[in-house]
N, C-alpha and C positions, 0 to 999 in steps of 0.2 A: 569558469562560470561563476557568476556572483550568486551568493546565497540569497534566497527569497526572504523578505521580511515576514515575520509571523505575527502580524498585528491585524486585528479584525475590528471593524468599525462597531461602536457600541450601539448605534441606532438601527442595526439590522441583525437578525439571527446569524449566528456563526454557521458557515457552511462546513460540512464534513470535509476533512482534509486527508488526502492520500499522498504518501511519499512513494513516488514511482521510481523504481530502480531498473533501468533498461540501458544496456550498452550500445544497442543499435539506434543511431540518431533518428532514422525514419520511423521506426516502431515507437520510440519514445515520444516523438512529436505527434504522431497520429493518435497514440493512446492518450496523451495529454489533452488533445483536442476533443476526443470522445468524452473523456471524463469531465472536462470543463463545461461542455455543452449539456451534460447531464446534471450540472449544478454542483460539482465538487470543486474544492480548492485543490490544486495539484502542485506538489513540490517535486520537480524532477531531479534525478541524479543519474550519472552515467556509469557509476561503479560503486562497489561496496564502501570504499574509503569516503567518497563524496556523500554517500547516503548516511554514513555515521556522523559526518560533520553537520549535515542538515538536521538529522535527528537530535543531536546534542543541542542544537540551537532552538529547535521547534517542538521537542517531544511532547509538551503538554497540549499541543493543538493537533497532533497527528492521530487520526482515528484508525488508519489502516496503512500497512506497508505492503505495497505490491511490488514484487521483485521477480525478474527472470531467474530461473534456476542456474543457468550458466552465465557467469560474469567473469570479467578479467580479474585474476588474483584470488577471489573468494567466491564461493557458490552462494546462491540465494539462501540456502539452508544455513550455511555458516554465518551469513549476515544476520539471519533471524536469531541465531544463538548469541551472537555478539550484542544485538539490541536487547535481548531478554536479560542479559547480565546487568544492564542499566535499568530496564523496565520490564519486569516479568509479565506484565499484562499485554505486551505488544501483540497485535493481531496481524498475521502475515498471510498474504495471498501469493503463492508461488505460481509462476507461469512457465511453460516450456513447450517447445515443439516436439520434444521427445516424451513419450508417455512415461509416467512414473506411478506404477501400481501402488507404491507405498502411500501416496496421497489420494488415490482414487476414492477410497472410502474414508470419510472424514468423521472423526468423533466430534460431537458438538462442543466439548470442553477443551479440545486440543489447541484452539486459537491458531492453527496452521491449516490453510486450505490450498487447493490446487485447481488450476484452470489450464486446460490444454490449448496450445496454439495450433492453428489459427482459431480465433474466436470472433464472433460477430459483435457489433456494437451492443446489440440487445442482450446477448449472452453475458458480456462483460458487466454491463450495468446491473442486470438482474442478479448476477452472482455477488457483486459488491453490496447491493441492497440487502440481499439475503444474509450475508455475513454480518453486516453492521446491525441488522435487525435482530439477529440471533445472539449477538454478543452482549452480555449484560453490561460490561464496562462502556461499550459504545452507546448503548441505550441510555445509560446514566449521564454520559457526557452530552448526548443529544438533548435530553430533557433539561439539563442544567443550562443549556444555551451557551 
């Protein structure tokens, strides 16, 4: 898979960007479609290794990393730890079809959030909007344009 360019036109406001890490192609494509229709720029990755490559290339433009908890080779939690070694401010939304009580109650300053699968389009977009609206770093990036 070719890496997506991280260039945004200067004549329009920058859309918020989500790095989507999902190993199931159908789920990845469907989620990309939902997020793009909601106005987000989406950078897809099929596993943690590919996600690290995309992040290293595009980290300054990524507002949120959305990752499945269960990935080949590394978990979504391990990916989050790896990303935070490069950028401690990374905001992470973990998704899983298996309940994870550890993430059910989220501290506002934790920068790690959880969403159970299956989720509706509305629930997904509302969750992301809430996360990005509550995160001071995301708000500053949004205001800077």
